[in-house]
GUTI-470462 format. One record per atom (N, C-alpha, C, CB): atom name; x negated, y negated, z. Coordinates in steps of 0.2 Angstrom, whole numbers, plus 5000, padded with zeros to 4 digits. Atoms other than C-alpha are relative to their C-alpha. Last residue first. Glycine has a CB too. Layout:
REM GUTI-470462
+-------+------+------+------+
! atome !    u !    v !    w !
+-------+------+------+------+
!    CA !    X !    Y !    Z !
...
+-------+------+------+------+
REM end
This chain:
REM GUTI-470462
+-------+------+------+------+
! atome !    u !    v !    w !
+-------+------+------+------+
!     N ! 5005 ! 4995 ! 4999 !
!    CA ! 4086 ! 4230 ! 5637 !
!     C ! 4996 ! 5000 ! 5006 !
!    CB ! 4996 ! 5001 ! 4994 !
!     N ! 5007 ! 5002 ! 4997 !
!    CA ! 4101 ! 4220 ! 5638 !
!     C ! 4996 ! 5006 ! 5000 !
!    CB ! 5000 ! 4996 ! 5007 !
!     N ! 5004 ! 4995 ! 4997 !
!    CA ! 4117 ! 4224 ! 5627 !
!     C ! 4992 ! 4997 ! 5002 !
!    CB ! 4999 ! 5006 ! 4995 !
!     N ! 5008 ! 5001 ! 5001 !
!    CA ! 4128 ! 4210 ! 5622 !
!     C ! 4997 ! 5005 ! 5005 !
!    CB ! 4997 ! 4992 ! 5003 !
!     N ! 5003 ! 4994 ! 4996 !
!    CA ! 4147 ! 4214 ! 5619 !
!     C ! 4992 ! 4998 ! 4999 !
!    CB ! 5002 ! 5007 ! 4997 !
!     N ! 5007 ! 4999 ! 5001 !
!    CA ! 4157 ! 4199 ! 5614 !
!     C ! 4997 ! 5005 ! 5004 !
!    CB ! 4996 ! 4993 ! 5001 !
!     N ! 5003 ! 5000 ! 4994 !
!    CA ! 4176 ! 4200 ! 5612 !
!     C ! 4992 ! 5002 ! 5000 !
!    CB ! 5004 ! 5005 ! 5005 !
!     N ! 5007 ! 4996 ! 4999 !
!    CA ! 4185 ! 4196 ! 5597 !
!     C ! 4998 ! 4999 ! 5007 !
!    CB ! 4995 ! 4996 ! 4995 !
!     N ! 5005 ! 5005 ! 5000 !
!    CA ! 4200 ! 4185 ! 5593 !
!     C ! 4993 ! 5002 ! 5001 !
!    CB ! 5001 ! 4995 ! 5005 !
!     N ! 5000 ! 5003 ! 4993 !
!    CA ! 4212 ! 4199 ! 5588 !
!     C ! 4994 ! 4994 ! 5000 !
!    CB ! 4998 ! 5005 ! 5007 !
!     N ! 5006 ! 4999 ! 4996 !
!    CA ! 4215 ! 4203 ! 5570 !
!     C ! 5000 ! 4997 ! 5007 !
!    CB ! 4995 ! 4997 ! 4996 !
!     N ! 5000 ! 5005 ! 4995 !
!    CA ! 4230 ! 4207 ! 5559 !
!     C ! 4993 ! 5001 ! 5004 !
!    CB ! 5006 ! 5002 ! 5005 !
!     N ! 5005 ! 4999 ! 4995 !
!    CA ! 4230 ! 4216 ! 5542 !
!     C ! 5000 ! 4994 ! 5005 !
!    CB ! 4993 ! 5002 ! 4998 !
!     N ! 5004 ! 5005 ! 4998 !
!    CA ! 4244 ! 4218 ! 5530 !
!     C ! 4996 ! 5000 ! 5007 !
!    CB ! 5006 ! 4995 ! 5001 !
!     N ! 5007 ! 4999 ! 4997 !
!    CA ! 4247 ! 4234 ! 5524 !
!     C ! 4997 ! 4994 ! 5001 !
!    CB ! 4995 ! 5004 ! 4996 !
!     N ! 5004 ! 5004 ! 5003 !
!    CA ! 4262 ! 4229 ! 5512 !
!     C ! 4992 ! 5000 ! 5003 !
!    CB ! 5002 ! 4993 ! 5001 !
!     N ! 4998 ! 5003 ! 5006 !
!    CA ! 4271 ! 4244 ! 5517 !
!     C ! 4995 ! 4996 ! 4997 !
!    CB ! 5005 ! 4996 ! 5002 !
!     N ! 4998 ! 4995 ! 5005 !
!    CA ! 4265 ! 4249 ! 5535 !
!     C ! 5001 ! 4995 ! 4994 !
!    CB ! 5006 ! 5004 ! 5002 !
!     N ! 4993 ! 4998 ! 5000 !
!    CA ! 4255 ! 4237 ! 5546 !
!     C ! 5001 ! 5005 ! 4994 !
!    CB ! 5004 ! 4995 ! 4999 !
!     N ! 4998 ! 5000 ! 5007 !
!    CA ! 4236 ! 4237 ! 5548 !
!     C ! 5008 ! 5002 ! 5000 !
!    CB ! 4996 ! 5005 ! 4996 !
!     N ! 4993 ! 4997 ! 5001 !
!    CA ! 4230 ! 4232 ! 5565 !
!     C ! 5001 ! 4999 ! 4994 !
!    CB ! 5005 ! 4998 ! 5005 !
!     N ! 4996 ! 5001 ! 5006 !
!    CA ! 4212 ! 4226 ! 5570 !
!     C ! 5006 ! 5004 ! 5000 !
!    CB ! 4995 ! 5002 ! 4993 !
!     N ! 4994 ! 4995 ! 5001 !
!    CA ! 4203 ! 4223 ! 5586 !
!     C ! 5003 ! 4999 ! 4994 !
!    CB ! 5005 ! 5000 ! 5006 !
!     N ! 4993 ! 5003 ! 5002 !
!    CA ! 4186 ! 4213 ! 5584 !
!     C ! 5006 ! 5007 ! 5001 !
!    CB ! 5000 ! 4996 ! 4992 !
!     N ! 4995 ! 4995 ! 5001 !
!    CA ! 4170 ! 4216 ! 5593 !
!     C ! 5007 ! 4997 ! 4999 !
!    CB ! 5000 ! 5005 ! 5006 !
!     N ! 4993 ! 5002 ! 4998 !
!    CA ! 4157 ! 4203 ! 5593 !
!     C ! 5005 ! 5005 ! 4997 !
!    CB ! 5001 ! 4993 ! 4997 !
!     N ! 4996 ! 5002 ! 5005 !
!    CA ! 4140 ! 4211 ! 5593 !
!     C ! 5006 ! 4997 ! 5002 !
!    CB ! 5001 ! 5005 ! 4995 !
!     N ! 4998 ! 5007 ! 4999 !
!    CA ! 4126 ! 4219 ! 5602 !
!     C ! 5004 ! 4997 ! 4994 !
!    CB ! 4995 ! 4995 ! 5001 !
!     N ! 4992 ! 5001 ! 4999 !
!    CA ! 4127 ! 4237 ! 5597 !
!     C ! 5002 ! 4993 ! 5002 !
!    CB ! 5003 ! 5005 ! 5006 !
!     N ! 4997 ! 5001 ! 5007 !
!    CA ! 4109 ! 4236 ! 5591 !
!     C ! 5008 ! 5000 ! 5000 !
!    CB ! 4997 ! 5005 ! 4994 !
!     N ! 5000 ! 5007 ! 5001 !
!    CA ! 4103 ! 4234 ! 5609 !
!     C ! 5003 ! 4999 ! 4993 !
!    CB ! 4992 ! 4998 ! 4999 !
!     N ! 5006 ! 5002 ! 5001 !
!    CA ! 4109 ! 4251 ! 5613 !
!     C ! 5000 ! 4993 ! 4997 !
!    CB ! 4998 ! 5005 ! 4994 !
!     N ! 5001 ! 5007 ! 5003 !
!    CA ! 4124 ! 4257 ! 5623 !
!     C ! 4993 ! 4999 ! 4998 !
!    CB ! 5002 ! 4994 ! 5004 !
!     N ! 5006 ! 5000 ! 5003 !
!    CA ! 4125 ! 4275 ! 5628 !
!     C ! 4998 ! 4994 ! 4996 !
!    CB ! 4999 ! 5007 ! 4996 !
!     N ! 5006 ! 4997 ! 4995 !
!    CA ! 4143 ! 4275 ! 5630 !
!     C ! 4993 ! 5000 ! 4996 !
!    CB ! 5001 ! 5008 ! 5001 !
!     N ! 5006 ! 5001 ! 5003 !
!    CA ! 4157 ! 4264 ! 5622 !
!     C ! 4995 ! 5003 ! 5005 !
!    CB ! 4998 ! 4993 ! 4998 !
!     N ! 5005 ! 4998 ! 4995 !
!    CA ! 4175 ! 4268 ! 5626 !
!     C ! 4993 ! 5001 ! 4997 !
!    CB ! 5002 ! 5007 ! 5003 !
!     N ! 5007 ! 4998 ! 5002 !
!    CA ! 4185 ! 4259 ! 5614 !
!     C ! 4996 ! 5001 ! 5005 !
!    CB ! 4997 ! 4995 ! 4995 !
!     N ! 5007 ! 5001 ! 4997 !
!    CA ! 4203 ! 4257 ! 5618 !
!     C ! 4994 ! 5002 ! 4996 !
!    CB ! 5000 ! 5004 ! 5007 !
!     N ! 5006 ! 4995 ! 5003 !
!    CA ! 4220 ! 4254 ! 5610 !
!     C ! 4994 ! 4998 ! 5004 !
!    CB ! 4999 ! 4999 ! 4991 !
!     N ! 5006 ! 5002 ! 5000 !
!    CA ! 4235 ! 4246 ! 5619 !
!     C ! 4995 ! 5006 ! 4997 !
!    CB ! 4998 ! 4999 ! 5007 !
!     N ! 5002 ! 5004 ! 5006 !
!    CA ! 4253 ! 4246 ! 5618 !
!     C ! 4993 ! 4998 ! 4999 !
!    CB ! 5004 ! 4993 ! 4999 !
!     N ! 5002 ! 5006 ! 4998 !
!    CA ! 4255 ! 4252 ! 5636 !
!     C ! 4998 ! 4995 ! 4994 !
!    CB ! 4993 ! 5001 ! 5004 !
!     N ! 4996 ! 5002 ! 4994 !
!    CA ! 4266 ! 4267 ! 5633 !
!     C ! 4998 ! 4992 ! 5001 !
!    CB ! 5000 ! 5004 ! 5006 !
!     N ! 4994 ! 5003 ! 5003 !
!    CA ! 4257 ! 4270 ! 5616 !
!     C ! 5005 ! 4997 ! 5006 !
!    CB ! 5004 ! 5005 ! 4997 !
!     N ! 4995 ! 4999 ! 4995 !
!    CA ! 4240 ! 4272 ! 5625 !
!     C ! 5007 ! 4998 ! 4998 !
!    CB ! 4998 ! 4998 ! 5006 !
!     N ! 4994 ! 5005 ! 5000 !
!    CA ! 4228 ! 4273 ! 5611 !
!     C ! 5004 ! 5003 ! 5006 !
!    CB ! 5003 ! 5000 ! 4992 !
!     N ! 4994 ! 4996 ! 4998 !
!    CA ! 4210 ! 4281 ! 5609 !
!     C ! 5006 ! 4995 ! 5001 !
!    CB ! 4999 ! 5004 ! 5007 !
!     N ! 4993 ! 5005 ! 5001 !
!    CA ! 4194 ! 4276 ! 5601 !
!     C ! 5005 ! 5005 ! 5003 !
!    CB ! 5001 ! 4998 ! 4992 !
!     N ! 4993 ! 4996 ! 5001 !
!    CA ! 4178 ! 4285 ! 5607 !
!     C ! 5006 ! 4996 ! 5000 !
!    CB ! 5001 ! 5006 ! 5005 !
!     N ! 4994 ! 5005 ! 4999 !
!    CA ! 4160 ! 4278 ! 5605 !
!     C ! 5006 ! 5005 ! 5000 !
!    CB ! 5000 ! 4994 ! 4995 !
!     N ! 5001 ! 5005 ! 4994 !
!    CA ! 4144 ! 4288 ! 5608 !
!     C ! 5006 ! 4996 ! 5002 !
!    CB ! 4993 ! 4995 ! 4999 !
!     N ! 5003 ! 4997 ! 4994 !
!    CA ! 4145 ! 4304 ! 5598 !
!     C ! 4999 ! 4996 ! 5005 !
!    CB ! 4995 ! 5003 ! 4998 !
!     N ! 4997 ! 4994 ! 4999 !
!    CA ! 4148 ! 4294 ! 5582 !
!     C ! 4996 ! 5004 ! 5005 !
!    CB ! 5001 ! 5004 ! 4993 !
!     N ! 4998 ! 5000 ! 4993 !
!    CA ! 4142 ! 4276 ! 5584 !
!     C ! 5003 ! 5007 ! 5001 !
!    CB ! 5006 ! 4995 ! 5001 !
!     N ! 5004 ! 5002 ! 4994 !
!    CA ! 4131 ! 4274 ! 5570 !
!     C ! 5002 ! 5000 ! 5006 !
!    CB ! 4998 ! 4994 ! 4999 !
!     N ! 5005 ! 4995 ! 4998 !
!    CA ! 4140 ! 4285 ! 5558 !
!     C ! 4995 ! 4997 ! 5006 !
!    CB ! 4995 ! 5002 ! 4993 !
!     N ! 5006 ! 5002 ! 5003 !
!    CA ! 4155 ! 4274 ! 5559 !
!     C ! 4994 ! 5005 ! 5002 !
!    CB ! 4998 ! 4992 ! 5001 !
!     N ! 5005 ! 5003 ! 4997 !
!    CA ! 4170 ! 4283 ! 5566 !
!     C ! 4994 ! 4998 ! 4995 !
!    CB ! 4997 ! 5004 ! 5005 !
!     N ! 5006 ! 5000 ! 5005 !
!    CA ! 4186 ! 4289 ! 5560 !
!     C ! 4996 ! 4996 ! 5004 !
!    CB ! 5002 ! 4997 ! 4993 !
!     N ! 5006 ! 5005 ! 4999 !
!    CA ! 4201 ! 4295 ! 5571 !
!     C ! 4995 ! 5000 ! 4995 !
!    CB ! 4997 ! 5002 ! 5007 !
!     N ! 5006 ! 4999 ! 5003 !
!    CA ! 4218 ! 4304 ! 5568 !
!     C ! 4995 ! 4994 ! 5001 !
!    CB ! 5001 ! 5000 ! 4992 !
!     N ! 5006 ! 4997 ! 4996 !
!    CA ! 4230 ! 4300 ! 5581 !
!     C ! 4994 ! 5002 ! 4997 !
!    CB ! 5001 ! 5005 ! 5005 !
!     N ! 5000 ! 4993 ! 4998 !
!    CA ! 4246 ! 4300 ! 5573 !
!     C ! 4994 ! 5002 ! 5003 !
!    CB ! 5002 ! 5005 ! 4995 !
!     N ! 4994 ! 5000 ! 4995 !
!    CA ! 4248 ! 4281 ! 5571 !
!     C ! 5001 ! 5007 ! 5002 !
!    CB ! 5007 ! 4997 ! 4996 !
!     N ! 4994 ! 5001 ! 5004 !
!    CA ! 4230 ! 4281 ! 5564 !
!     C ! 5006 ! 5001 ! 5005 !
!    CB ! 5001 ! 5006 ! 4995 !
!     N ! 4996 ! 4995 ! 4998 !
!    CA ! 4214 ! 4278 ! 5574 !
!     C ! 5007 ! 4999 ! 4997 !
!    CB ! 5000 ! 4999 ! 5008 !
!     N ! 4993 ! 5001 ! 5001 !
!    CA ! 4199 ! 4268 ! 5568 !
!     C ! 5004 ! 5006 ! 5002 !
!    CB ! 5002 ! 4999 ! 4993 !
!     N ! 4995 ! 4994 ! 4999 !
!    CA ! 4182 ! 4266 ! 5573 !
!     C ! 5006 ! 4998 ! 4999 !
!    CB ! 4999 ! 5003 ! 5008 !
!     N ! 5003 ! 4996 ! 4994 !
!    CA ! 4167 ! 4254 ! 5571 !
!     C ! 5003 ! 5007 ! 5001 !
!    CB ! 4999 ! 4997 ! 5006 !
!     N ! 4996 ! 4995 ! 4996 !
!    CA ! 4171 ! 4246 ! 5554 !
!     C ! 4996 ! 5004 ! 5006 !
!    CB ! 5004 ! 5004 ! 4996 !
!     N ! 5000 ! 4992 ! 5002 !
!    CA ! 4159 ! 4233 ! 5549 !
!     C ! 5005 ! 5004 ! 5004 !
!    CB ! 4993 ! 5003 ! 5000 !
!     N ! 4996 ! 4997 ! 4996 !
!    CA ! 4160 ! 4213 ! 5548 !
!     C ! 5001 ! 5008 ! 4998 !
!    CB ! 5007 ! 4997 ! 5001 !
!     N ! 4993 ! 4999 ! 5001 !
!    CA ! 4146 ! 4206 ! 5538 !
!     C ! 5004 ! 5004 ! 5006 !
!    CB ! 5001 ! 5004 ! 4993 !
!     N ! 4999 ! 4993 ! 5003 !
!    CA ! 4130 ! 4200 ! 5545 !
!     C ! 5008 ! 5001 ! 4999 !
!    CB ! 4997 ! 5005 ! 5005 !
!     N ! 5002 ! 5000 ! 5007 !
!    CA ! 4124 ! 4182 ! 5549 !
!     C ! 5001 ! 5007 ! 4997 !
!    CB ! 4992 ! 4999 ! 5000 !
!     N ! 5002 ! 5006 ! 5004 !
!    CA ! 4127 ! 4184 ! 5568 !
!     C ! 4997 ! 5001 ! 4993 !
!    CB ! 4995 ! 4996 ! 5004 !
!     N ! 5006 ! 5003 ! 4997 !
!    CA ! 4134 ! 4202 ! 5572 !
!     C ! 4999 ! 4993 ! 4997 !
!    CB ! 4994 ! 5004 ! 5000 !
!     N ! 5003 ! 5005 ! 5004 !
!    CA ! 4151 ! 4207 ! 5567 !
!     C ! 4995 ! 4997 ! 5004 !
!    CB ! 5004 ! 4995 ! 4997 !
!     N ! 5004 ! 5004 ! 4997 !
!    CA ! 4161 ! 4222 ! 5574 !
!     C ! 4996 ! 4996 ! 4995 !
!    CB ! 4995 ! 5004 ! 5005 !
!     N ! 5005 ! 5003 ! 5004 !
!    CA ! 4176 ! 4231 ! 5570 !
!     C ! 4995 ! 4996 ! 5003 !
!    CB ! 5003 ! 4997 ! 4996 !
!     N ! 5004 ! 5004 ! 4998 !
!    CA ! 4189 ! 4241 ! 5580 !
!     C ! 4994 ! 4999 ! 4995 !
!    CB ! 4997 ! 5003 ! 5006 !
!     N ! 5007 ! 4999 ! 4999 !
!    CA ! 4203 ! 4250 ! 5575 !
!     C ! 4997 ! 4995 ! 5002 !
!    CB ! 4998 ! 5002 ! 4994 !
!     N ! 5003 ! 5005 ! 4996 !
!    CA ! 4222 ! 4252 ! 5572 !
!     C ! 4993 ! 5001 ! 5001 !
!    CB ! 5003 ! 4999 ! 5005 !
!     N ! 5007 ! 4998 ! 4997 !
!    CA ! 4231 ! 4261 ! 5559 !
!     C ! 4998 ! 4994 ! 5004 !
!    CB ! 4995 ! 5001 ! 4994 !
!     N ! 5002 ! 4994 ! 5003 !
!    CA ! 4249 ! 4262 ! 5552 !
!     C ! 4993 ! 5002 ! 5003 !
!    CB ! 4999 ! 4999 ! 4993 !
!     N ! 5006 ! 5000 ! 5004 !
!    CA ! 4255 ! 4249 ! 5564 !
!     C ! 4998 ! 5007 ! 4997 !
!    CB ! 4994 ! 4996 ! 5003 !
!     N ! 4999 ! 5004 ! 5006 !
!    CA ! 4272 ! 4246 ! 5572 !
!     C ! 4994 ! 5000 ! 4995 !
!    CB ! 5000 ! 4994 ! 5002 !
!     N ! 4997 ! 4996 ! 5005 !
!    CA ! 4269 ! 4261 ! 5582 !
!     C ! 5002 ! 4996 ! 4994 !
!    CB ! 5006 ! 5004 ! 5002 !
!     N ! 5006 ! 4999 ! 5004 !
!    CA ! 4258 ! 4250 ! 5592 !
!     C ! 5002 ! 5005 ! 4994 !
!    CB ! 4994 ! 5002 ! 5004 !
!     N ! 5002 ! 4993 ! 5000 !
!    CA ! 4274 ! 4243 ! 5601 !
!     C ! 4994 ! 5001 ! 4994 !
!    CB ! 5007 ! 5005 ! 4999 !
!     N ! 4994 ! 4995 ! 5001 !
!    CA ! 4273 ! 4225 ! 5602 !
!     C ! 4998 ! 5007 ! 5000 !
!    CB ! 5004 ! 4998 ! 4992 !
!     N ! 4994 ! 5003 ! 4997 !
!    CA ! 4262 ! 4211 ! 5609 !
!     C ! 5006 ! 5004 ! 4998 !
!    CB ! 5000 ! 4992 ! 4998 !
!     N ! 4995 ! 5003 ! 5005 !
!    CA ! 4247 ! 4221 ! 5606 !
!     C ! 5006 ! 4997 ! 5003 !
!    CB ! 5002 ! 5006 ! 4995 !
!     N ! 4993 ! 4999 ! 4999 !
!    CA ! 4233 ! 4225 ! 5619 !
!     C ! 5004 ! 4996 ! 4994 !
!    CB ! 5001 ! 4997 ! 5008 !
!     N ! 4996 ! 5004 ! 5004 !
!    CA ! 4216 ! 4229 ! 5614 !
!     C ! 5007 ! 5001 ! 5000 !
!    CB ! 4997 ! 5000 ! 4993 !
!     N ! 4993 ! 4999 ! 5000 !
!    CA ! 4204 ! 4236 ! 5627 !
!     C ! 5003 ! 4995 ! 4995 !
!    CB ! 5004 ! 4999 ! 5007 !
!     N ! 4997 ! 5006 ! 5003 !
!    CA ! 4185 ! 4238 ! 5627 !
!     C ! 5008 ! 5002 ! 4999 !
!    CB ! 4997 ! 4997 ! 4994 !
!     N ! 4993 ! 4999 ! 5004 !
!    CA ! 4178 ! 4250 ! 5638 !
!     C ! 5002 ! 4994 ! 4998 !
!    CB ! 5005 ! 5004 ! 5004 !
!     N ! 4995 ! 5004 ! 4999 !
!    CA ! 4159 ! 4248 ! 5645 !
!     C ! 5006 ! 5003 ! 4996 !
!    CB ! 4999 ! 4993 ! 4998 !
!     N ! 4994 ! 4997 ! 5003 !
!    CA ! 4147 ! 4262 ! 5646 !
!     C ! 5006 ! 4997 ! 5002 !
!    CB ! 5001 ! 5007 ! 5003 !
!     N ! 4994 ! 5001 ! 4996 !
!    CA ! 4129 ! 4257 ! 5649 !
!     C ! 5007 ! 5003 ! 4997 !
!    CB ! 5001 ! 4992 ! 5001 !
!     N ! 4998 ! 4994 ! 4997 !
!    CA ! 4113 ! 4264 ! 5642 !
!     C ! 5007 ! 5000 ! 5003 !
!    CB ! 4995 ! 5002 ! 5005 !
!     N ! 5001 ! 4995 ! 5005 !
!    CA ! 4106 ! 4247 ! 5638 !
!     C ! 5002 ! 5007 ! 5004 !
!    CB ! 4993 ! 5000 ! 4997 !
!     N ! 5007 ! 4998 ! 5001 !
!    CA ! 4113 ! 4235 ! 5651 !
!     C ! 4999 ! 5006 ! 4995 !
!    CB ! 4997 ! 5002 ! 5008 !
!     N ! 5000 ! 4993 ! 4998 !
!    CA ! 4129 ! 4226 ! 5648 !
!     C ! 4992 ! 5003 ! 4999 !
!    CB ! 5005 ! 5005 ! 4996 !
!     N ! 5007 ! 4998 ! 5000 !
!    CA ! 4133 ! 4208 ! 5646 !
!     C ! 4999 ! 5007 ! 5004 !
!    CB ! 4996 ! 4995 ! 5003 !
!     N ! 5004 ! 5004 ! 4995 !
!    CA ! 4152 ! 4205 ! 5642 !
!     C ! 4993 ! 5002 ! 4999 !
!    CB ! 5002 ! 5000 ! 5007 !
!     N ! 5007 ! 5002 ! 5003 !
!    CA ! 4166 ! 4214 ! 5633 !
!     C ! 4996 ! 4996 ! 5006 !
!    CB ! 5000 ! 4996 ! 4994 !
!     N ! 5004 ! 4995 ! 4999 !
!    CA ! 4182 ! 4221 ! 5641 !
!     C ! 4992 ! 4999 ! 4998 !
!    CB ! 5003 ! 5006 ! 4997 !
!     N ! 5003 ! 5001 ! 4994 !
!    CA ! 4196 ! 4212 ! 5633 !
!     C ! 4995 ! 5006 ! 5002 !
!    CB ! 5005 ! 4999 ! 5006 !
!     N ! 5005 ! 4996 ! 4997 !
!    CA ! 4204 ! 4210 ! 5617 !
!     C ! 4997 ! 4998 ! 5007 !
!    CB ! 4994 ! 5001 ! 4994 !
!     N ! 5004 ! 5002 ! 4995 !
!    CA ! 4221 ! 4203 ! 5614 !
!     C ! 4995 ! 5005 ! 5002 !
!    CB ! 5003 ! 4997 ! 5005 !
!     N ! 5005 ! 4996 ! 4998 !
!    CA ! 4230 ! 4206 ! 5597 !
!     C ! 4995 ! 4998 ! 5005 !
!    CB ! 4997 ! 5003 ! 4995 !
!     N ! 5005 ! 5002 ! 4996 !
!    CA ! 4245 ! 4195 ! 5593 !
!     C ! 4996 ! 5006 ! 5003 !
!    CB ! 5003 ! 4996 ! 5006 !
!     N ! 5002 ! 4995 ! 4996 !
!    CA ! 4256 ! 4198 ! 5578 !
!     C ! 4994 ! 4997 ! 5005 !
!    CB ! 4998 ! 5006 ! 4996 !
!     N ! 5007 ! 4999 ! 5001 !
!    CA ! 4265 ! 4183 ! 5571 !
!     C ! 4997 ! 5005 ! 5005 !
!    CB ! 4996 ! 4993 ! 5001 !
+-------+------+------+------+
REM end
Protein backbone atom coordinates (compact mmCIF):
# COMPACT_ATOMS: atom_id res chain seq x y z
CA UNK A 1 0.00 0.00 0.00
CA UNK A 2 1.37 3.38 -1.01
CA UNK A 3 1.81 5.90 1.79
CA UNK A 4 1.72 9.62 1.15
CA UNK A 5 2.32 11.87 4.15
CA UNK A 6 1.46 15.55 3.97
CA UNK A 7 2.85 18.24 6.23
CA UNK A 8 3.14 22.00 6.38
CA UNK A 9 -0.43 23.04 7.00
CA UNK A 10 -1.72 25.12 9.87
CA UNK A 11 -3.11 28.53 10.68
CA UNK A 12 -1.72 31.18 8.34
CA UNK A 13 -2.43 34.87 8.00
CA UNK A 14 -3.86 36.19 4.77
CA UNK A 15 -1.02 37.00 2.43
CA UNK A 16 1.18 34.33 3.98
CA UNK A 17 3.37 31.83 2.13
CA UNK A 18 3.37 28.34 3.61
CA UNK A 19 4.79 25.33 1.84
CA UNK A 20 3.12 21.97 1.90
CA UNK A 21 5.13 18.78 1.55
CA UNK A 22 4.05 15.32 0.46
CA UNK A 23 6.51 12.55 1.21
CA UNK A 24 6.04 9.21 -0.53
CA UNK A 25 7.22 5.90 0.86
CA UNK A 26 8.85 5.01 -2.46
CA UNK A 27 10.44 6.66 -5.42
CA UNK A 28 8.04 9.15 -6.96
CA UNK A 29 9.09 7.90 -10.36
CA UNK A 30 6.64 5.12 -9.49
CA UNK A 31 3.86 7.54 -10.31
CA UNK A 32 2.78 9.03 -13.60
CA UNK A 33 1.28 12.13 -12.01
CA UNK A 34 1.31 13.63 -8.53
CA UNK A 35 -0.72 16.51 -7.32
CA UNK A 36 -2.50 18.49 -4.67
CA UNK A 37 -6.25 18.65 -4.22
CA UNK A 38 -8.34 20.50 -1.68
CA UNK A 39 -11.74 20.06 -0.12
CA UNK A 40 -13.62 22.56 1.99
CA UNK A 41 -16.48 21.44 4.26
CA UNK A 42 -19.59 20.65 2.25
CA UNK A 43 -17.80 21.02 -1.07
CA UNK A 44 -16.28 18.63 -3.58
CA UNK A 45 -12.59 17.84 -3.75
CA UNK A 46 -10.97 19.98 -6.43
CA UNK A 47 -7.63 19.83 -8.20
CA UNK A 48 -5.19 22.53 -7.14
CA UNK A 49 -2.03 21.57 -9.02
CA UNK A 50 -0.48 18.54 -10.67
CA UNK A 51 2.99 17.60 -11.86
CA UNK A 52 3.85 14.75 -14.19
CA UNK A 53 6.80 12.38 -14.00
CA UNK A 54 8.63 14.60 -16.50
CA UNK A 55 7.86 17.83 -14.69
CA UNK A 56 4.91 19.23 -16.63
CA UNK A 57 2.59 21.20 -14.38
CA UNK A 58 -1.06 22.18 -14.37
CA UNK A 59 -2.90 24.56 -12.06
CA UNK A 60 -6.44 25.47 -11.18
CA UNK A 61 -7.31 28.94 -12.42
CA UNK A 62 -7.91 30.10 -8.84
CA UNK A 63 -4.28 29.50 -7.84
CA UNK A 64 -2.38 30.32 -11.03
CA UNK A 65 0.37 32.82 -10.33
CA UNK A 66 0.15 32.23 -6.57
CA UNK A 67 0.90 28.53 -6.04
CA UNK A 68 3.80 26.50 -7.39
CA UNK A 69 4.06 22.72 -7.43
CA UNK A 70 7.48 21.10 -7.57
CA UNK A 71 9.14 17.77 -6.94
CA UNK A 72 12.38 16.59 -5.38
CA UNK A 73 13.03 13.17 -6.82
CA UNK A 74 15.92 12.47 -4.47
CA UNK A 75 13.68 13.06 -1.44
CA UNK A 76 10.61 11.37 -2.92
CA UNK A 77 8.70 14.52 -2.09
CA UNK A 78 6.32 16.85 -3.87
CA UNK A 79 5.82 20.40 -2.64
CA UNK A 80 3.17 23.06 -2.96
CA UNK A 81 4.47 26.56 -2.39
CA UNK A 82 1.52 28.75 -1.59
CA UNK A 83 1.85 32.53 -1.82
CA UNK A 84 -0.54 35.42 -1.28
CA UNK A 85 -2.99 33.25 0.60
CA UNK A 86 -6.62 34.28 0.68
CA UNK A 87 -9.45 33.31 3.01
CA UNK A 88 -10.94 31.19 0.22
CA UNK A 89 -7.81 29.02 0.21
CA UNK A 90 -8.87 27.63 3.58
CA UNK A 91 -9.35 23.94 3.05
CA UNK A 92 -8.10 20.43 3.73
CA UNK A 93 -5.29 19.79 1.27
CA UNK A 94 -4.65 16.27 0.00
CA UNK A 95 -1.68 14.82 -1.81
CA UNK A 96 -2.50 12.52 -4.71
CA UNK A 97 -0.46 10.10 -6.76
CA UNK A 98 -1.54 8.18 -9.86
CA UNK A 99 0.30 5.11 -10.99
CA UNK A 100 1.01 3.87 -14.46
CA UNK A 101 -0.96 1.17 -16.24
CA UNK A 102 -4.20 0.82 -14.29
CA UNK A 103 -3.76 4.45 -13.14
CA UNK A 104 -4.70 3.63 -9.60
CA UNK A 105 -5.02 6.71 -7.41
CA UNK A 106 -3.51 7.05 -3.96
CA UNK A 107 -4.29 9.70 -1.36
CA UNK A 108 -2.64 11.11 1.71
CA UNK A 109 -4.53 11.80 4.92
CA UNK A 110 -4.73 15.53 4.27
CA UNK A 111 -3.35 18.62 5.96
CA UNK A 112 -5.51 21.52 7.03
CA UNK A 113 -4.71 25.04 5.89
CA UNK A 114 -6.70 27.80 7.58
CA UNK A 115 -6.23 31.36 6.43
CA UNK A 116 -7.05 34.07 8.94
CA UNK A 117 -7.89 37.58 7.79
